KEGU-599847 format. One record per residue (C-alpha): residue number from 1; x, z, y. Coordinates in steps of 0.001 Angstrom, whole numbers, plus 500000, padded with zeros to 6 digits. Layout:
! KEGU-599847
+-----+--------+--------+--------+
|   i |     xx |     zz |     yy |
+-----+--------+--------+--------+
| NUM |      X |      Z |      Y |
...
+-----+--------+--------+--------+
! end
This chain:
! KEGU-599847
+-----+--------+--------+--------+
|   i |     xx |     zz |     yy |
+-----+--------+--------+--------+
|   1 | 860929 | 662302 | 892645 |
|   2 | 857596 | 662285 | 890838 |
|   3 | 856739 | 658918 | 889274 |
|   4 | 854564 | 656849 | 891593 |
|   5 | 854849 | 659252 | 894505 |
|   6 | 855346 | 657767 | 897964 |
|   7 | 858559 | 659227 | 899436 |
|   8 | 858058 | 661267 | 902549 |
|   9 | 859330 | 659963 | 905835 |
|  10 | 860196 | 661693 | 909095 |
|  11 | 859572 | 661172 | 912805 |
|  12 | 861909 | 663208 | 914994 |
|  13 | 860835 | 663389 | 918644 |
|  14 | 863647 | 664439 | 920981 |
|  15 | 862684 | 665508 | 924503 |
|  16 | 866122 | 665253 | 926061 |
|  17 | 867237 | 668264 | 928105 |
|  18 | 863914 | 670085 | 927585 |
|  19 | 865374 | 673614 | 927455 |
|  20 | 865958 | 675478 | 930708 |
|  21 | 866529 | 678783 | 932450 |
|  22 | 863751 | 681148 | 933617 |
|  23 | 862756 | 681108 | 937293 |
|  24 | 861075 | 683768 | 939440 |
|  25 | 858770 | 681148 | 940978 |
|  26 | 857259 | 680639 | 937501 |
|  27 | 856894 | 684358 | 936790 |
|  28 | 860340 | 684388 | 935145 |
|  29 | 859326 | 681654 | 932739 |
|  30 | 861084 | 678390 | 931992 |
|  31 | 859486 | 675138 | 933202 |
|  32 | 858398 | 674483 | 929593 |
|  33 | 856780 | 677902 | 929230 |
|  34 | 855090 | 677599 | 932632 |
|  35 | 853786 | 674081 | 931996 |
|  36 | 850353 | 673331 | 930563 |
|  37 | 851167 | 671783 | 927182 |
|  38 | 848083 | 671967 | 924954 |
|  39 | 849293 | 669215 | 922598 |
|  40 | 852786 | 670654 | 922059 |
|  41 | 851183 | 674070 | 921599 |
|  42 | 848892 | 672595 | 918947 |
|  43 | 851920 | 671303 | 917078 |
|  44 | 853498 | 674755 | 917281 |
|  45 | 850349 | 676289 | 915782 |
|  46 | 850274 | 673691 | 912985 |
|  47 | 853946 | 673916 | 912073 |
|  48 | 857020 | 675977 | 911413 |
|  49 | 858979 | 676957 | 914520 |
|  50 | 862499 | 677981 | 915419 |
|  51 | 865293 | 677778 | 917978 |
|  52 | 867854 | 675037 | 917481 |
|  53 | 871319 | 674521 | 918903 |
|  54 | 873320 | 671418 | 918018 |
|  55 | 876601 | 673313 | 918453 |
|  56 | 877202 | 677015 | 918916 |
|  57 | 875250 | 679388 | 921140 |
|  58 | 876375 | 679297 | 924738 |
|  59 | 878018 | 675883 | 924335 |
|  60 | 876684 | 673200 | 926702 |
|  61 | 876595 | 669865 | 924894 |
|  62 | 876143 | 666343 | 926222 |
|  63 | 873465 | 664223 | 924590 |
|  64 | 875881 | 662130 | 922540 |
|  65 | 877581 | 665115 | 920865 |
|  66 | 874267 | 666856 | 920288 |
|  67 | 872649 | 663781 | 918734 |
|  68 | 875718 | 663204 | 916580 |
|  69 | 875171 | 666642 | 915037 |
|  70 | 871407 | 666168 | 914849 |
|  71 | 871985 | 663016 | 912818 |
|  72 | 874108 | 664984 | 910350 |
|  73 | 877687 | 664267 | 911477 |
|  74 | 880480 | 666758 | 912164 |
|  75 | 882314 | 667082 | 915515 |
|  76 | 885595 | 665955 | 913941 |
|  77 | 883981 | 662556 | 913197 |
|  78 | 882903 | 661925 | 916799 |
|  79 | 884554 | 658785 | 918250 |
|  80 | 884138 | 659616 | 921947 |
|  81 | 881465 | 658628 | 924418 |
|  82 | 883369 | 655672 | 925830 |
|  83 | 883085 | 653419 | 922767 |
|  84 | 879469 | 654516 | 922150 |
|  85 | 878456 | 653467 | 925659 |
|  86 | 880248 | 650184 | 925113 |
|  87 | 878159 | 649594 | 921970 |
|  88 | 874987 | 650551 | 923817 |
|  89 | 875788 | 648228 | 926710 |
|  90 | 876714 | 645342 | 924415 |
|  91 | 880330 | 645304 | 925606 |
|  92 | 882655 | 644231 | 922773 |
|  93 | 885435 | 646721 | 922071 |
|  94 | 887968 | 646004 | 919323 |
|  95 | 888608 | 648736 | 916726 |
|  96 | 892148 | 649212 | 918025 |
|  97 | 891094 | 649464 | 921683 |
|  98 | 890492 | 652727 | 923527 |
|  99 | 887308 | 652751 | 925600 |
| 100 | 886548 | 655124 | 928477 |
| 101 | 883658 | 655484 | 930883 |
| 102 | 884514 | 654292 | 934374 |
| 103 | 882662 | 654252 | 937648 |
| 104 | 883361 | 653418 | 941239 |
| 105 | 883160 | 656241 | 943752 |
| 106 | 883926 | 657204 | 947324 |
| 107 | 887039 | 659296 | 947965 |
| 108 | 888968 | 660697 | 950923 |
| 109 | 892633 | 661597 | 951045 |
| 110 | 893448 | 665206 | 951850 |
| 111 | 896827 | 666950 | 951497 |
| 112 | 898155 | 664063 | 949443 |
| 113 | 895238 | 664199 | 946976 |
| 114 | 892023 | 662234 | 946546 |
| 115 | 888735 | 664119 | 946920 |
| 116 | 885408 | 662769 | 945760 |
| 117 | 882925 | 663261 | 948597 |
| 118 | 879844 | 662074 | 946795 |
| 119 | 879317 | 663461 | 943289 |
| 120 | 876748 | 660764 | 942516 |
| 121 | 877817 | 657150 | 942044 |
| 122 | 877738 | 655216 | 945294 |
| 123 | 874953 | 652721 | 945932 |
| 124 | 876151 | 649138 | 946063 |
| 125 | 874389 | 645824 | 946063 |
| 126 | 874735 | 643644 | 943007 |
| 127 | 877044 | 641290 | 944872 |
| 128 | 879192 | 644195 | 946097 |
| 129 | 879436 | 645674 | 942621 |
| 130 | 880492 | 642388 | 941054 |
| 131 | 883129 | 641793 | 943715 |
| 132 | 884636 | 645277 | 943495 |
| 133 | 884779 | 645276 | 939692 |
| 134 | 886322 | 641810 | 939664 |
| 135 | 889060 | 642967 | 942042 |
| 136 | 890351 | 645533 | 939529 |
| 137 | 889193 | 643909 | 936288 |
| 138 | 892667 | 643476 | 934787 |
| 139 | 895933 | 645372 | 934967 |
| 140 | 898945 | 646108 | 932775 |
| 141 | 901407 | 648986 | 932824 |
| 142 | 903776 | 650622 | 930324 |
| 143 | 902666 | 648234 | 927584 |
| 144 | 898969 | 649102 | 928085 |
| 145 | 896549 | 646309 | 929025 |
| 146 | 893482 | 647349 | 931025 |
| 147 | 890160 | 645505 | 930979 |
| 148 | 887304 | 646759 | 933181 |
| 149 | 883772 | 645508 | 932419 |
| 150 | 880770 | 646339 | 934595 |
| 151 | 877370 | 646894 | 933039 |
| 152 | 875275 | 648116 | 935992 |
| 153 | 875699 | 649319 | 939547 |
| 154 | 878963 | 651217 | 939834 |
| 155 | 879229 | 651866 | 936089 |
| 156 | 881491 | 650153 | 933607 |
| 157 | 883674 | 650476 | 930544 |
| 158 | 887457 | 650544 | 930772 |
| 159 | 889093 | 649160 | 927627 |
| 160 | 892766 | 649840 | 926913 |
| 161 | 894727 | 647699 | 924465 |
| 162 | 898284 | 647506 | 923240 |
| 163 | 900534 | 648534 | 920356 |
| 164 | 899306 | 651691 | 918579 |
| 165 | 902526 | 653483 | 919427 |
| 166 | 901735 | 653002 | 923137 |
| 167 | 897947 | 653483 | 923373 |
| 168 | 896279 | 656801 | 922541 |
| 169 | 893063 | 658686 | 923337 |
| 170 | 894302 | 662211 | 924101 |
| 171 | 894361 | 662303 | 927890 |
| 172 | 892298 | 664038 | 930552 |
| 173 | 889297 | 662815 | 932544 |
| 174 | 889613 | 661992 | 936235 |
| 175 | 885968 | 662521 | 937174 |
| 176 | 885509 | 665990 | 938753 |
| 177 | 881698 | 665534 | 938513 |
| 178 | 881258 | 667781 | 941575 |
| 179 | 881404 | 666879 | 945249 |
| 180 | 884435 | 667901 | 947329 |
| 181 | 886756 | 668624 | 944429 |
| 182 | 890058 | 666819 | 943920 |
| 183 | 890189 | 664057 | 941351 |
| 184 | 892061 | 665646 | 938423 |
| 185 | 895522 | 664435 | 937545 |
| 186 | 895764 | 662247 | 934447 |
| 187 | 897574 | 664359 | 931862 |
| 188 | 898079 | 664178 | 928094 |
| 189 | 896173 | 666847 | 926207 |
| 190 | 898205 | 669732 | 924801 |
| 191 | 899815 | 668584 | 921570 |
| 192 | 899094 | 664918 | 922311 |
| 193 | 901024 | 662218 | 920495 |
| 194 | 903579 | 660015 | 922239 |
| 195 | 901058 | 657175 | 922535 |
| 196 | 898687 | 659377 | 924522 |
| 197 | 901522 | 660617 | 926754 |
| 198 | 902320 | 656987 | 927574 |
| 199 | 898645 | 656145 | 928082 |
| 200 | 898112 | 659016 | 930521 |
| 201 | 900946 | 657687 | 932701 |
| 202 | 899589 | 654136 | 932467 |
| 203 | 896056 | 655246 | 933416 |
| 204 | 897435 | 656900 | 936541 |
| 205 | 899229 | 653669 | 937417 |
| 206 | 895963 | 651774 | 937037 |
| 207 | 893902 | 654223 | 939100 |
| 208 | 896463 | 654157 | 941917 |
| 209 | 896322 | 650381 | 941789 |
| 210 | 892515 | 650455 | 941891 |
| 211 | 892450 | 652798 | 944897 |
| 212 | 894906 | 650610 | 946814 |
| 213 | 893064 | 647355 | 946049 |
| 214 | 889569 | 648732 | 946679 |
| 215 | 890524 | 650490 | 949921 |
| 216 | 891564 | 647177 | 951455 |
| 217 | 888830 | 645062 | 949897 |
| 218 | 886662 | 642969 | 952260 |
| 219 | 883523 | 644560 | 950764 |
| 220 | 884669 | 647988 | 951929 |
| 221 | 885782 | 646767 | 955338 |
| 222 | 882294 | 645359 | 955812 |
| 223 | 880681 | 648582 | 954542 |
| 224 | 882693 | 650631 | 957030 |
| 225 | 881696 | 648247 | 959820 |
| 226 | 878054 | 648949 | 958919 |
| 227 | 878645 | 652706 | 958870 |
| 228 | 878533 | 652993 | 955055 |
| 229 | 880965 | 654952 | 952900 |
| 230 | 883659 | 652844 | 951291 |
| 231 | 883573 | 652547 | 947503 |
| 232 | 887300 | 652893 | 947212 |
| 233 | 888273 | 654477 | 943904 |
| 234 | 887641 | 654425 | 940184 |
| 235 | 887301 | 657509 | 937986 |
| 236 | 887372 | 657654 | 934190 |
| 237 | 886215 | 660049 | 931503 |
| 238 | 885513 | 660584 | 927781 |
| 239 | 887918 | 658111 | 926191 |
| 240 | 887701 | 657361 | 922500 |
| 241 | 888221 | 654806 | 919785 |
| 242 | 885802 | 653531 | 917160 |
| 243 | 886638 | 654532 | 913595 |
| 244 | 885108 | 653676 | 910219 |
| 245 | 882255 | 656032 | 909422 |
| 246 | 879618 | 656454 | 906725 |
| 247 | 876386 | 654834 | 907795 |
| 248 | 873282 | 656951 | 908262 |
| 249 | 871789 | 655370 | 905141 |
| 250 | 874879 | 656060 | 903021 |
| 251 | 875065 | 659675 | 904105 |
| 252 | 871397 | 660617 | 904002 |
| 253 | 869670 | 658025 | 901830 |
| 254 | 867378 | 657121 | 904726 |
| 255 | 866836 | 653887 | 906599 |
| 256 | 866994 | 655029 | 910204 |
| 257 | 865568 | 653719 | 913464 |
| 258 | 866128 | 654963 | 917005 |
| 259 | 863518 | 654199 | 919654 |
| 260 | 865064 | 654864 | 923039 |
| 261 | 865976 | 653600 | 926470 |
| 262 | 869358 | 653699 | 928138 |
| 263 | 872719 | 653210 | 926494 |
| 264 | 873852 | 656272 | 924562 |
| 265 | 871159 | 656560 | 921874 |
| 266 | 871187 | 652804 | 921162 |
| 267 | 875010 | 652869 | 921070 |
| 268 | 875069 | 655825 | 918696 |
| 269 | 872395 | 654225 | 916522 |
| 270 | 874410 | 651013 | 916242 |
| 271 | 877570 | 652948 | 915416 |
| 272 | 875772 | 654731 | 912556 |
| 273 | 874113 | 651567 | 911241 |
| 274 | 870591 | 652528 | 912315 |
| 275 | 868107 | 649981 | 913563 |
| 276 | 867525 | 650114 | 917320 |
| 277 | 864343 | 649512 | 919298 |
| 278 | 865357 | 649404 | 922950 |
| 279 | 862724 | 650505 | 925489 |
| 280 | 862467 | 650519 | 929251 |
| 281 | 861538 | 653523 | 931340 |
| 282 | 858745 | 653316 | 933894 |
| 283 | 857541 | 655833 | 936476 |
| 284 | 855098 | 657245 | 933876 |
| 285 | 857127 | 659165 | 931258 |
| 286 | 853994 | 660183 | 929370 |
| 287 | 852878 | 656599 | 928886 |
| 288 | 856428 | 655643 | 927910 |
| 289 | 856485 | 658308 | 925198 |
| 290 | 853025 | 657342 | 923939 |
| 291 | 854186 | 653730 | 923617 |
| 292 | 857310 | 654799 | 921694 |
| 293 | 855236 | 656922 | 919320 |
| 294 | 852987 | 653911 | 918690 |
| 295 | 856083 | 651860 | 917822 |
| 296 | 857198 | 654661 | 915491 |
| 297 | 853856 | 654686 | 913716 |
| 298 | 854147 | 650968 | 912956 |
| 299 | 857829 | 651236 | 912006 |
| 300 | 857127 | 653869 | 909339 |
| 301 | 856302 | 650982 | 907023 |
| 302 | 859980 | 649976 | 906961 |
| 303 | 861911 | 653141 | 907854 |
| 304 | 862339 | 656604 | 906376 |
| 305 | 863640 | 658335 | 909513 |
| 306 | 862580 | 657463 | 913053 |
| 307 | 864162 | 659019 | 916117 |
| 308 | 861940 | 658836 | 919223 |
| 309 | 863752 | 659716 | 922429 |
| 310 | 862892 | 660267 | 926079 |
| 311 | 865420 | 661132 | 928783 |
| 312 | 862737 | 662143 | 931295 |
| 313 | 863091 | 665981 | 931157 |
| 314 | 866865 | 665769 | 931520 |
| 315 | 866656 | 663408 | 934479 |
| 316 | 864064 | 665624 | 936180 |
| 317 | 866278 | 668677 | 935672 |
| 318 | 869252 | 666898 | 937238 |
| 319 | 867289 | 666648 | 940493 |
| 320 | 867572 | 670470 | 940544 |
| 321 | 863828 | 670883 | 940990 |
| 322 | 862079 | 673093 | 938396 |
| 323 | 858743 | 671814 | 939736 |
| 324 | 859671 | 668200 | 939011 |
| 325 | 860728 | 669135 | 935504 |
| 326 | 857466 | 671004 | 934900 |
| 327 | 855487 | 667942 | 936036 |
| 328 | 857457 | 665671 | 933693 |
| 329 | 856894 | 668055 | 930767 |
| 330 | 853147 | 668021 | 931394 |
| 331 | 853187 | 664218 | 931531 |
| 332 | 855068 | 664051 | 928225 |
| 333 | 852561 | 666430 | 926669 |
| 334 | 849747 | 664096 | 927683 |
| 335 | 851629 | 661191 | 926136 |
| 336 | 852029 | 663127 | 922895 |
| 337 | 848325 | 663896 | 922912 |
| 338 | 847480 | 660207 | 923285 |
| 339 | 849595 | 658950 | 920394 |
| 340 | 850516 | 661655 | 917912 |
| 341 | 847259 | 661717 | 915916 |
| 342 | 847963 | 658940 | 913364 |
| 343 | 851461 | 660303 | 912686 |
| 344 | 850253 | 663874 | 912328 |
| 345 | 847411 | 662825 | 910014 |
| 346 | 849695 | 660966 | 907592 |
| 347 | 850324 | 663331 | 904681 |
| 348 | 853530 | 661489 | 903815 |
| 349 | 855119 | 662052 | 907237 |
| 350 | 857089 | 665041 | 908462 |
| 351 | 856912 | 665355 | 912249 |
| 352 | 859570 | 667316 | 914125 |
| 353 | 859791 | 667896 | 917870 |
| 354 | 862807 | 669395 | 919599 |
| 355 | 865454 | 668755 | 922283 |
| 356 | 869128 | 667953 | 922129 |
| 357 | 870223 | 670589 | 924666 |
| 358 | 869142 | 672644 | 927654 |
| 359 | 869454 | 671243 | 931163 |
| 360 | 869024 | 673845 | 933927 |
| 361 | 866916 | 672591 | 936832 |
| 362 | 868649 | 674946 | 939260 |
| 363 | 872215 | 676150 | 939663 |
| 364 | 875576 | 674411 | 939333 |
| 365 | 875695 | 673614 | 935594 |
| 366 | 875111 | 670079 | 934340 |
| 367 | 873889 | 671273 | 930921 |
| 368 | 873721 | 674841 | 929635 |
| 369 | 874225 | 676527 | 926282 |
| 370 | 870825 | 678026 | 925431 |
| 371 | 869054 | 676916 | 922226 |
| 372 | 865908 | 674791 | 922359 |
| 373 | 862530 | 675030 | 920606 |
| 374 | 862002 | 673184 | 917336 |
| 375 | 858795 | 672654 | 915390 |
| 376 | 858408 | 670951 | 911991 |
| 377 | 854909 | 669870 | 910944 |
| 378 | 853649 | 668357 | 907708 |
| 379 | 852405 | 669171 | 904260 |
| 380 | 854133 | 672240 | 902899 |
| 381 | 855477 | 673429 | 906259 |
| 382 | 855178 | 677196 | 906576 |
| 383 | 852666 | 677884 | 909314 |
| 384 | 853947 | 680871 | 911222 |
| 385 | 852350 | 682939 | 913971 |
| 386 | 853776 | 680865 | 916830 |
| 387 | 851088 | 679198 | 918937 |
| 388 | 853085 | 678039 | 921970 |
| 389 | 855890 | 675494 | 922151 |
| 390 | 858482 | 677125 | 924387 |
| 391 | 861913 | 678737 | 924234 |
| 392 | 860674 | 682325 | 923863 |
| 393 | 857754 | 681816 | 921483 |
| 394 | 859872 | 679664 | 919150 |
| 395 | 862301 | 682558 | 918650 |
| 396 | 859674 | 684322 | 916526 |
| 397 | 859128 | 681384 | 914183 |
| 398 | 859779 | 681137 | 910450 |
| 399 | 862473 | 678448 | 910794 |
| 400 | 864885 | 680901 | 912364 |
| 401 | 867883 | 679503 | 914219 |
| 402 | 869301 | 676317 | 912639 |
| 403 | 872569 | 675001 | 914070 |
| 404 | 874395 | 671672 | 914158 |
| 405 | 873956 | 669488 | 911089 |
| 406 | 871511 | 672006 | 909623 |
| 407 | 868690 | 670175 | 911409 |
| 408 | 869078 | 667120 | 909178 |
| 409 | 869186 | 669397 | 906122 |
| 410 | 865979 | 671091 | 907257 |
| 411 | 864310 | 667691 | 907594 |
| 412 | 865589 | 666405 | 904235 |
| 413 | 864230 | 669560 | 902633 |
| 414 | 860838 | 669118 | 904319 |
| 415 | 860789 | 665511 | 903067 |
| 416 | 861415 | 666684 | 899468 |
| 417 | 864744 | 664841 | 899504 |
| 418 | 867176 | 667796 | 899453 |
| 419 | 869772 | 667871 | 896651 |
| 420 | 869924 | 670947 | 894451 |
| 421 | 873360 | 672483 | 894932 |
| 422 | 875595 | 671944 | 891902 |
| 423 | 874095 | 668640 | 890782 |
| 424 | 876809 | 666036 | 890198 |
| 425 | 875155 | 662684 | 889605 |
| 426 | 877590 | 660688 | 891752 |
| 427 | 881364 | 660888 | 892328 |
| 428 | 880723 | 661486 | 896051 |
| 429 | 878482 | 664496 | 896610 |
| 430 | 875483 | 663649 | 898750 |
| 431 | 873101 | 666082 | 900401 |
| 432 | 870048 | 663981 | 899564 |
| 433 | 868257 | 663510 | 896249 |
| 434 | 867948 | 661430 | 894214 |
| 435 | 871261 | 659761 | 895042 |
| 436 | 871852 | 656190 | 893868 |
| 437 | 873994 | 656547 | 890770 |
| 438 | 875592 | 654124 | 888331 |
| 439 | 873294 | 653706 | 885307 |
| 440 | 874566 | 654902 | 881925 |
| 441 | 875059 | 651780 | 879806 |
| 442 | 875000 | 651487 | 876057 |
| 443 | 878124 | 650040 | 874488 |
| 444 | 877936 | 646296 | 874219 |
| 445 | 874858 | 645987 | 876423 |
+-----+--------+--------+--------+
! end
């Protein structure tokens, strides 16, 4: 680093679920390509463009796995969504506990199996939710202790504790995620250890217990009297266990901040030792994004890497309305136009805009495996011929097609912080430069 030079910093804007499929109603364009996005298009014209995928092409990723890769971590290091949501929700989970997502749902018995007949979580009042969660809050079977904690509506975290030889993480989900499908059997994964085999059996015991208790609960008897569906079962998914991990600062030499709403991004940020600025969503996603970019601008004084996140495109896509997604994209573009100027004008800031994955706004898939557009702007960025920010135009950009953890490398390089391969200034090889090394000391000093 040149003496006296101010180190470059980075703002990474992630428009969650921005990528999509093409639709005939839009002239066989995606919602992003069909939307009017003058401010995103300006960024494309000012920067270096490409198509990014956080995994491998064709692989649909959830936000947590995609962000894990975007932050420079490998899939084998991922702890599972359950403990990350617990961190995001402020639910304490001990390092030796297994945490899984859990939510109440409505089921019917058919041919000796339970079928979910509403693929979205049931609506319950706050009093109903508290009462139902309390009814199944604790259980023990096969040496596994269960602790269910609600954090909103029908959603909660199921924590499993017990001796390590009895409690494992390698068992299947029970949430079919689609209406009118049977709840999957709880099974150990192929090659699972004995602890996970035991845990799978214990989880089934608990879910049977929950179904029996909830089916006869006074809350559900009253709901049925009022003509409402009973909330009579619990389903689980994505179990995991927290493990020691290098902090974001240790790995990349950057003090990180995530600016986001919800649970997953704050939980992941806390797990990686990043600072967290928790936001609330309103009915104006553009104004929300503008406010988050204003926070980012101020936070650049104390942070080297700022992640700015909005879930709005993903949520619009999950309504299965391409028109709603297009409207949200246009609102976000207006928000970017309102707030991006001071960040873009700072010669010591690299600005990147991308998405974590594609979310199709029609069809049966939850997420899909197409890559998403990426633009990197700032001093030194190669300005290519791309003038539109969309999935097709970005394919012709000079960045090419980065994958997985390559995004963080691309950003470190743009920030003039990339380590020259072969340099060995520290016992642990880092991908950033200069790495903090032990000073060479003169004898006797």
